[in-house]
DOPA-144017 format. One record per atom (N, C-alpha, C): x, y negated, z negated; atom name; residue number from 1; residue in one letter. Coordinates in nm, 3 decimals. Each point is the difference from the previous one (the first is absolute). Example, Ala and Ser with C-alpha at 12.3 -4.5 7.8 and 13.67 -1.06 7.14 Angstrom:
# DOPA-144017
       x       y       z at   i aa
   1.319   0.569  -0.780  N   1  a
  -0.089  -0.119   0.000 CA   1  a
   0.090  -0.120   0.000  C   1  a
  -0.035  -0.105   0.072  N   2  s
   0.082  -0.119  -0.006 CA   2  s
  -0.077  -0.109  -0.073  C   2  s
END
This chain:
# DOPA-144017
       x       y       z at   i aa
  11.325 -10.504  -8.467  N   1  m
  -0.030  -0.032  -0.139 CA   1  m
   0.125   0.007  -0.086  C   1  m
   0.088   0.094   0.035  N   2  k
   0.121   0.018  -0.079 CA   2  k
   0.085  -0.127   0.001  C   2  k
   0.014  -0.065   0.116  N   3  k
   0.081  -0.122   0.009 CA   3  k
  -0.061  -0.113  -0.082  C   3  k
  -0.132  -0.013   0.002  N   4  l
  -0.069  -0.101  -0.079 CA   4  l
   0.024   0.023  -0.149  C   4  l
  -0.019   0.123  -0.044  N   5  v
   0.018   0.034  -0.142 CA   5  v
   0.144  -0.025  -0.042  C   5  v
   0.095   0.039   0.084  N   6  e
   0.141  -0.022  -0.036 CA   6  e
   0.037  -0.148   0.000  C   6  e
  -0.062  -0.079   0.087  N   7  a
   0.025  -0.145   0.001 CA   7  a
  -0.054  -0.063  -0.128  C   7  a
  -0.120   0.038  -0.040  N   8  i
  -0.058  -0.051  -0.124 CA   8  i
   0.085   0.043  -0.120  C   8  i
   0.044   0.124   0.003  N   9  l
   0.087   0.050  -0.107 CA   9  l
   0.128  -0.082  -0.009  C   9  l
   0.060  -0.028   0.114  N  10  h
   0.124  -0.079   0.001 CA  10  h
  -0.023  -0.139  -0.058  C  10  h
  -0.110  -0.063   0.036  N  11  v
  -0.032  -0.133  -0.055 CA  11  v
  -0.017   0.009  -0.151  C  11  v
  -0.068   0.104  -0.048  N  12  q
  -0.020   0.015  -0.144 CA  12  q
   0.131   0.023  -0.072  C  12  q
   0.087   0.081   0.058  N  13  e
   0.130   0.024  -0.062 CA  13  e
   0.080  -0.129  -0.009  C  13  e
   0.001  -0.076   0.109  N  14  m
   0.074  -0.127   0.000 CA  14  m
  -0.061  -0.100  -0.099  C  14  m
  -0.132  -0.010   0.001  N  15  l
  -0.069  -0.091  -0.091 CA  15  l
   0.027   0.037  -0.145  C  15  l
  -0.008   0.128  -0.030  N  16  g
   0.029   0.047  -0.136 CA  16  g
   0.142  -0.031  -0.042  C  16  g
   0.095   0.018   0.092  N  17  t
   0.140  -0.029  -0.029 CA  17  t
   0.022  -0.148  -0.025  C  17  t
  -0.058  -0.083   0.087  N  18  v
   0.013  -0.145  -0.016 CA  18  v
  -0.062  -0.045  -0.132  C  18  v
  -0.117   0.050  -0.032  N  19  l
  -0.068  -0.043  -0.122 CA  19  l
   0.070   0.051  -0.126  C  19  l
   0.061   0.116   0.007  N  20  l
   0.080   0.048  -0.112 CA  20  l
   0.123  -0.088  -0.019  C  20  l
   0.057  -0.047   0.111  N  21  s
   0.112  -0.093  -0.007 CA  21  s
  -0.044  -0.134  -0.059  C  21  s
  -0.117  -0.049   0.040  N  22  v
  -0.055  -0.123  -0.056 CA  22  v
  -0.019   0.016  -0.151  C  22  v
  -0.051   0.115  -0.041  N  23  f
  -0.017   0.029  -0.142 CA  23  f
   0.133  -0.011  -0.074  C  23  f
   0.101   0.067   0.054  N  24  f
   0.132   0.000  -0.064 CA  24  f
   0.058  -0.141  -0.006  C  24  f
  -0.011  -0.075   0.107  N  25  i
   0.053  -0.136   0.003 CA  25  i
  -0.075  -0.089  -0.100  C  25  i
  -0.132   0.013  -0.005  N  26  a
  -0.079  -0.081  -0.093 CA  26  a
   0.038   0.030  -0.145  C  26  a
   0.019   0.126  -0.031  N  27  i
   0.041   0.038  -0.137 CA  27  i
   0.139  -0.055  -0.031  C  27  i
   0.091   0.010   0.097  N  28  t
   0.136  -0.050  -0.020 CA  28  t
  -0.001  -0.152  -0.022  C  28  t
  -0.077  -0.071   0.081  N  29  v
  -0.012  -0.145  -0.016 CA  29  v
  -0.059  -0.033  -0.137  C  29  v
  -0.099   0.077  -0.040  N  30  q
  -0.064  -0.023  -0.130 CA  30  q
   0.099   0.021  -0.114  C  30  q
   0.084   0.101   0.009  N  31  i
   0.099   0.026  -0.105 CA  31  i
   0.099  -0.117  -0.011  C  31  i
   0.052  -0.043   0.115  N  32  f
   0.094  -0.112  -0.002 CA  32  f
  -0.066  -0.129  -0.046  C  32  f
  -0.124  -0.023   0.038  N  33  a
  -0.071  -0.121  -0.043 CA  33  a
  -0.020   0.000  -0.151  C  33  a
  -0.033   0.112  -0.056  N  34  r
  -0.018   0.006  -0.146 CA  34  r
   0.134  -0.019  -0.072  C  34  r
   0.104   0.054   0.059  N  35  y
   0.134  -0.016  -0.059 CA  35  y
   0.040  -0.147   0.000  C  35  y
  -0.041  -0.071   0.104  N  36  l
   0.032  -0.143   0.011 CA  36  l
  -0.107  -0.089  -0.065  C  36  l
  -0.098   0.061  -0.065  N  37  s
  -0.111  -0.071  -0.066 CA  37  s
  -0.082  -0.084   0.098  C  37  s
  -0.021   0.055   0.119  N  38  v
  -0.082  -0.064   0.102 CA  38  v
  -0.129   0.082   0.013  C  38  v
  -0.112  -0.069   0.002  N  39  s
  -0.129   0.069   0.009 CA  39  s
  -0.042   0.014   0.147  C  39  s
  -0.006   0.121   0.047  N  40  l
  -0.049   0.030   0.136 CA  40  l
  -0.114   0.099  -0.012  C  40  l
  -0.120  -0.050  -0.021  N  41  m
  -0.115   0.089  -0.022 CA  41  m
  -0.036   0.079   0.125  C  41  m
   0.024  -0.053   0.118  N  42  w
  -0.040   0.066   0.123 CA  42  w
   0.073   0.131   0.024  C  42  w
   0.119   0.016  -0.059  N  43  t
   0.075   0.123   0.025 CA  43  t
  -0.070   0.122  -0.059  C  43  t
  -0.069  -0.018  -0.111  N  44  e
  -0.071   0.112  -0.062 CA  44  e
  -0.116   0.047   0.088  C  44  e
  -0.079  -0.095   0.048  N  45  e
  -0.112   0.038   0.088 CA  45  e
   0.050   0.060   0.130  C  45  e
   0.103  -0.060   0.057  N  46  l
   0.055   0.053   0.125 CA  46  l
   0.052   0.141  -0.020  C  46  l
   0.069   0.024  -0.110  N  47  a
   0.053   0.134  -0.030 CA  47  a
  -0.114   0.100  -0.017  C  47  a
  -0.102  -0.037  -0.076  N  48  n
  -0.114   0.091  -0.023 CA  48  n
  -0.069   0.037   0.130  C  48  n
  -0.033  -0.100   0.079  N  49  f
  -0.080   0.026   0.119 CA  49  f
   0.081   0.064   0.112  C  49  f
   0.128  -0.033   0.011  N  50  s
   0.082   0.067   0.101 CA  50  s
   0.023   0.146  -0.039  C  50  s
   0.011   0.027  -0.130  N  51  f
   0.016   0.139  -0.044 CA  51  f
  -0.127   0.080   0.028  C  51  f
  -0.116  -0.060  -0.025  N  52  i
  -0.127   0.068   0.030 CA  52  i
  -0.007   0.036   0.147  C  52  i
   0.031  -0.095   0.086  N  53  w
  -0.003   0.026   0.145 CA  53  w
   0.100   0.109   0.038  C  53  w
   0.121  -0.006  -0.055  N  54  a
   0.102   0.100   0.033 CA  54  a
  -0.044   0.140  -0.041  C  54  a
  -0.059   0.012  -0.118  N  55  v
  -0.046   0.130  -0.048 CA  55  v
  -0.114   0.053   0.087  C  55  v
  -0.094  -0.087   0.034  N  56  f
  -0.114   0.045   0.081 CA  56  f
   0.042   0.039   0.141  C  56  f
   0.095  -0.074   0.058  N  57  m
   0.049   0.038   0.132 CA  57  m
   0.077   0.132  -0.009  C  57  m
   0.076   0.016  -0.108  N  58  g
   0.074   0.125  -0.021 CA  58  g
  -0.093   0.119  -0.020  C  58  g
  -0.111  -0.022  -0.068  N  59  a
  -0.097   0.109  -0.020 CA  59  a
  -0.057   0.046   0.133  C  59  a
  -0.026  -0.093   0.089  N  60  s
  -0.051   0.038   0.133 CA  60  s
   0.105   0.079   0.077  C  60  s
   0.124  -0.042  -0.008  N  61  v
   0.108   0.072   0.068 CA  61  v
   0.011   0.142  -0.055  C  61  v
  -0.019   0.015  -0.129  N  62  m
   0.007   0.133  -0.061 CA  62  m
  -0.113   0.090   0.050  C  62  m
  -0.117  -0.056   0.025  N  63  v
  -0.110   0.079   0.056 CA  63  v
   0.037   0.049   0.138  C  63  v
   0.062  -0.086   0.080  N  64  y
   0.043   0.044   0.133 CA  64  y
   0.099   0.117  -0.011  C  64  y
   0.090  -0.009  -0.096  N  65  g
   0.100   0.104  -0.018 CA  65  g
  -0.051   0.123  -0.074  C  65  g
  -0.129   0.005  -0.028  N  66  k
  -0.062   0.109  -0.076 CA  66  k
   0.072   0.025  -0.132  C  66  k
   0.044  -0.108  -0.060  N  67  a
   0.073   0.009  -0.126 CA  67  a
  -0.075  -0.068  -0.114  C  67  a
  -0.119  -0.048   0.028  N  68  h
  -0.072  -0.077  -0.101 CA  68  h
  -0.091   0.087  -0.086  C  68  h
  -0.066   0.094   0.060  N  69  f
  -0.098   0.080  -0.073 CA  69  f
   0.011   0.144   0.045  C  69  f
   0.047   0.086  -0.088  N  70  c
   0.016   0.140   0.038 CA  70  c
   0.022   0.083  -0.126  C  70  c
  -0.053   0.118   0.002  N  71  f
   0.028   0.095  -0.106 CA  71  f
   0.108   0.094   0.053  C  71  f
   0.122  -0.022  -0.043  N  72  t
   0.113   0.074   0.057 CA  72  t
  -0.010   0.150  -0.026  C  72  t
  -0.065   0.038  -0.106  N  73  y
  -0.018   0.142  -0.028 CA  73  y
  -0.073   0.068   0.116  C  73  y
  -0.108  -0.064   0.047  N  74  f
  -0.076   0.057   0.111 CA  74  f
   0.070  -0.021   0.133  C  74  f
   0.059  -0.117   0.018  N  75  k
   0.066  -0.033   0.127 CA  75  k
   0.109   0.101   0.032  C  75  k
   0.072   0.044  -0.102  N  76  a
   0.109   0.095   0.021 CA  76  a
  -0.052   0.139   0.036  C  76  a
  -0.124   0.030  -0.032  N  77  r
  -0.055   0.132   0.025 CA  77  r
  -0.078   0.011   0.131  C  77  r
  -0.033  -0.114   0.058  N  78  f
  -0.077   0.001   0.125 CA  78  f
   0.090  -0.034   0.118  C  78  f
  -0.003   0.086   0.100  N  79  e
   0.074  -0.023   0.122 CA  79  e
  -0.091   0.026   0.119  C  79  e
   0.039  -0.049   0.114  N  80  g
  -0.077   0.027   0.121 CA  80  g
  -0.139  -0.061  -0.005  C  80  g
  -0.099   0.082   0.036  N  81  k
  -0.139  -0.049   0.003 CA  81  k
  -0.049  -0.042  -0.138  C  81  k
   0.037   0.076  -0.102  N  82  k
  -0.040  -0.036  -0.135 CA  82  k
   0.061  -0.134  -0.043  C  82  k
   0.124  -0.023   0.040  N  83  g
   0.066  -0.127  -0.033 CA  83  g
  -0.067  -0.117   0.069  C  83  g
  -0.036   0.018   0.127  N  84  a
  -0.069  -0.106   0.074 CA  84  a
  -0.138  -0.025  -0.060  C  84  a
  -0.070   0.106  -0.037  N  85  a
  -0.132  -0.015  -0.061 CA  85  a
   0.011  -0.070  -0.136  C  85  a
   0.103   0.034  -0.075  N  86  y
   0.023  -0.066  -0.129 CA  86  y
   0.028  -0.149   0.019  C  86  y
   0.080  -0.034   0.100  N  87  d
   0.030  -0.140   0.029 CA  87  d
  -0.126  -0.076   0.042  C  87  d
  -0.086   0.064   0.077  N  88  i
  -0.127  -0.063   0.038 CA  88  i
  -0.085  -0.025  -0.125  C  88  i
  -0.006   0.099  -0.087  N  89  f
  -0.074  -0.013  -0.125 CA  89  f
   0.050  -0.119  -0.082  C  89  f
   0.131  -0.013  -0.013  N  90  l
   0.058  -0.112  -0.076 CA  90  l
  -0.029  -0.133   0.068  C  90  l
   0.007  -0.004   0.132  N  91  s
  -0.026  -0.125   0.072 CA  91  s
  -0.146  -0.043  -0.015  C  91  s
  -0.091   0.097  -0.002  N  92  v
  -0.142  -0.032  -0.019 CA  92  v
  -0.022  -0.055  -0.141  C  92  v
   0.064   0.061  -0.099  N  93  i
  -0.010  -0.051  -0.137 CA  93  i
   0.055  -0.143  -0.006  C  93  i
   0.113  -0.023   0.064  N  94  m
   0.058  -0.134   0.002 CA  94  m
  -0.094  -0.101   0.065  C  94  m
  -0.067   0.041   0.108  N  95  l
  -0.095  -0.090   0.067 CA  95  l
  -0.112  -0.041  -0.095  C  95  l
  -0.035   0.089  -0.092  N  96  g
  -0.102  -0.033  -0.099 CA  96  g
   0.041  -0.115  -0.092  C  96  g
   0.129  -0.027  -0.007  N  97  f
   0.049  -0.112  -0.079 CA  97  f
   0.041  -0.119   0.087  C  97  f
   0.056   0.029   0.117  N  98  t
   0.055  -0.109   0.081 CA  98  t
  -0.108  -0.081   0.071  C  98  t
  -0.106   0.064   0.043  N  99  i
  -0.108  -0.074   0.067 CA  99  i
  -0.069  -0.096  -0.097  C  99  i
  -0.036   0.042  -0.121  N 100  p
  -0.053  -0.098  -0.096 CA 100  p
   0.102  -0.109  -0.034  C 100  p
   0.128   0.036  -0.004  N 101  m
   0.103  -0.100  -0.027 CA 101  m
   0.000  -0.107   0.111  C 101  m
  -0.018   0.044   0.123  N 102  l
  -0.009  -0.093   0.112 CA 102  l
  -0.124  -0.089  -0.013  C 102  l
  -0.114   0.063  -0.022  N 103  l
  -0.126  -0.075  -0.005 CA 103  l
  -0.007  -0.096  -0.119  C 103  l
   0.034   0.050  -0.118  N 104  y
  -0.002  -0.087  -0.118 CA 104  y
   0.116  -0.100   0.002  C 104  y
   0.109   0.037   0.066  N 105  g
   0.111  -0.094   0.015 CA 105  g
  -0.041  -0.119   0.085  C 105  g
  -0.076   0.025   0.106  N 106  i
  -0.051  -0.110   0.082 CA 106  i
  -0.092  -0.088  -0.084  C 106  i
  -0.084   0.065  -0.076  N 107  r
  -0.096  -0.074  -0.083 CA 107  r
   0.069  -0.088  -0.104  C 107  r
   0.098   0.057  -0.070  N 108  i
   0.068  -0.077  -0.106 CA 108  i
   0.088  -0.109   0.060  C 108  i
   0.058   0.026   0.117  N 109  t
   0.080  -0.104   0.066 CA 109  t
  -0.086  -0.119   0.038  C 109  t
  -0.118   0.030   0.054  N 110  m
  -0.092  -0.108   0.035 CA 110  m
  -0.048  -0.075  -0.125  C 110  m
  -0.024   0.074  -0.106  N 111  e
  -0.049  -0.059  -0.124 CA 111  e
   0.101  -0.099  -0.061  C 111  e
   0.127   0.038   0.002  N 112  f
   0.103  -0.081  -0.065 CA 112  f
   0.084  -0.082   0.098  C 112  f
  -0.042  -0.008   0.126  N 113  w
   0.082  -0.067   0.100 CA 113  w
   0.032  -0.145  -0.038  C 113  w
  -0.095  -0.074  -0.049  N 114  n
   0.021  -0.143  -0.026 CA 114  n
   0.056  -0.031  -0.138  C 114  n
   0.028   0.102  -0.080  N 115  y
   0.068  -0.025  -0.127 CA 115  y
   0.147  -0.031   0.031  C 115  y
   0.065  -0.071  -0.088  N 116  n
   0.139  -0.039   0.023 CA 116  n
   0.091   0.058  -0.107  C 116  n
   0.128   0.014   0.036  N 117  w
   0.100   0.035  -0.099 CA 117  w
   0.007  -0.111  -0.104  C 117  w
   0.040   0.034  -0.119  N 118  i
   0.008  -0.100  -0.107 CA 118  i
   0.118  -0.094   0.022  C 118  i
   0.117   0.057   0.026  N 119  s
   0.119  -0.084   0.011 CA 119  s
   0.020  -0.059   0.140  C 119  s
  -0.060   0.060   0.100  N 120  l
   0.008  -0.051   0.137 CA 120  l
  -0.144  -0.013   0.053  C 120  l
  -0.069  -0.106  -0.036  N 121  p
  -0.142  -0.011   0.033 CA 121  p
  -0.031  -0.005   0.150  C 121  p
   0.098  -0.024   0.084  N 122  w
  -0.024  -0.001   0.143 CA 122  w
   0.000   0.141   0.061  C 122  w
   0.032   0.103  -0.082  N 123  v
  -0.002   0.138   0.047 CA 123  v
  -0.132   0.064  -0.045  C 123  v
  -0.072   0.056   0.094  N 124  k
  -0.130   0.063  -0.028 CA 124  k
   0.021   0.140  -0.059  C 124  k
  -0.084   0.035  -0.097  N 125  m
   0.004   0.135  -0.059 CA 125  m
  -0.045   0.106   0.101  C 125  m
  -0.073  -0.042   0.101  N 126  g
  -0.044   0.095   0.103 CA 126  g
   0.116   0.070   0.065  C 126  g
   0.113  -0.070   0.016  N 127  y
   0.118   0.064   0.059 CA 127  y
   0.054   0.110  -0.091  C 127  y
  -0.015  -0.020  -0.129  N 128  t
   0.043   0.102  -0.096 CA 128  t
  -0.089   0.123   0.009  C 128  t
  -0.131  -0.022   0.005  N 129  w
  -0.094   0.112   0.004 CA 129  w
  -0.005   0.070   0.136  C 129  w
   0.052  -0.064   0.102  N 130  l
  -0.004   0.056   0.135 CA 130  l
   0.074   0.133   0.011  C 130  l
   0.091   0.025  -0.094  N 131  c
   0.073   0.127   0.003 CA 131  c
  -0.092   0.120  -0.022  C 131  c
  -0.111  -0.019  -0.070  N 132  l
  -0.094   0.112  -0.025 CA 132  l
  -0.065   0.052   0.128  C 132  l
  -0.065  -0.085   0.081  N 133  p
  -0.059   0.055   0.122 CA 133  p
   0.106   0.047   0.101  C 133  p
   0.116  -0.064   0.000  N 134  i
   0.106   0.046   0.090 CA 134  i
   0.045   0.139  -0.042  C 134  i
   0.021   0.019  -0.130  N 135  m
   0.041   0.132  -0.048 CA 135  m
  -0.109   0.103   0.025  C 135  m
  -0.124  -0.033  -0.032  N 136  g
  -0.109   0.095   0.023 CA 136  g
  -0.017   0.035   0.147  C 136  g
   0.013  -0.101   0.087  N 137  g
  -0.014   0.024   0.143 CA 137  g
   0.112   0.084   0.057  C 137  g
   0.123  -0.033  -0.038  N 138  t
   0.111   0.078   0.056 CA 138  t
   0.006   0.140  -0.060  C 138  t
  -0.033   0.014  -0.127  N 139  m
  -0.005   0.135  -0.057 CA 139  m
  -0.107   0.083   0.070  C 139  m
  -0.115  -0.059   0.027  N 140  s
  -0.107   0.071   0.071 CA 140  s
   0.047   0.039   0.140  C 140  s
   0.065  -0.093   0.068  N 141  l
   0.053   0.029   0.133 CA 141  l
   0.100   0.115  -0.004  C 141  l
   0.090  -0.003  -0.096  N 142  y
   0.100   0.107  -0.012 CA 142  y
  -0.065   0.134  -0.032  C 142  y
  -0.101  -0.001  -0.087  N 143  c
  -0.072   0.125  -0.032 CA 143  c
  -0.069   0.055   0.124  C 143  c
  -0.069  -0.087   0.074  N 144  l
  -0.066   0.044   0.123 CA 144  l
   0.101   0.053   0.101  C 144  l
   0.113  -0.067   0.011  N 145  y
   0.106   0.045   0.090 CA 145  y
   0.048   0.139  -0.040  C 145  y
   0.020   0.023  -0.130  N 146  h
   0.044   0.132  -0.047 CA 146  h
  -0.107   0.106   0.025  C 146  h
  -0.125  -0.035  -0.018  N 147  i
  -0.107   0.096   0.026 CA 147  i
   0.002   0.042   0.146  C 147  i
   0.013  -0.097   0.090  N 148  i
   0.006   0.031   0.144 CA 148  i
   0.121   0.088   0.031  C 148  i
   0.115  -0.034  -0.055  N 149  e
   0.121   0.080   0.022 CA 149  e
  -0.016   0.142  -0.055  C 149  e
  -0.060   0.013  -0.117  N 150  d
  -0.019   0.133  -0.060 CA 150  d
  -0.102   0.082   0.077  C 150  d
  -0.102  -0.065   0.055  N 151  i
  -0.097   0.072   0.084 CA 151  i
   0.069   0.052   0.125  C 151  i
   0.088  -0.082   0.058  N 152  h
   0.078   0.047   0.116 CA 152  h
   0.087   0.119  -0.038  C 152  h
   0.059  -0.003  -0.118  N 153  t
   0.081   0.112  -0.048 CA 153  t
  -0.086   0.125  -0.015  C 153  t
  -0.120  -0.013  -0.056  N 154  l
  -0.089   0.115  -0.015 CA 154  l
  -0.040   0.057   0.136  C 154  l
  -0.027  -0.087   0.098  N 155  r
  -0.037   0.046   0.133 CA 155  r
   0.114   0.069   0.072  C 155  r
   0.120  -0.052  -0.016  N 156  e
   0.117   0.062   0.062 CA 156  e
   0.022   0.139  -0.055  C 156  e
  -0.019   0.016  -0.126  N 157  r
   0.023   0.130  -0.063 CA 157  r
  -0.110   0.100   0.036  C 157  r
  -0.119  -0.054   0.037  N 158  d
  -0.109   0.088   0.043 CA 158  d
   0.016   0.041   0.145  C 158  d
   0.095  -0.062   0.069  N 159  g
   0.022   0.037   0.140 CA 159  g
  -0.081  -0.085   0.096  C 159  g
  -0.065  -0.107  -0.044  N 160  g
  -0.077  -0.079   0.093 CA 160  g
   0.011  -0.141  -0.030  C 160  g
END
């Protein structure tokens, strides 16, 4: 399971990096186009949607790194079994948000799949919304992975 999770994480990191680069390039092109009095409406939509994807992929990566949701005051005070139990507690809370994000993300993606971008009508809005179920699914996977790892930590500390 660890190799699968790390492979998915690597893809998300690369995708987030590429999309952040697309965002930067689209903004740069837009700046130069405005300076030259050329209208390029597609750069705004491309920048918006690539930024959304980059942020959502980055949020999933942060969940894997246990850097997305944590109360550092408590985290610093819990070590050993208490720390593992605290991490399980946080992962369960996160699942309460990530699973609905996955389910409703699928629903909204299906709902808006056939809508089109305004400036590039050949691009479906469904591709834009697809980041929601991907983020919800990978965040849920990462939370479940952490729960399993923390349970193993609790068992090791119990001697069995």
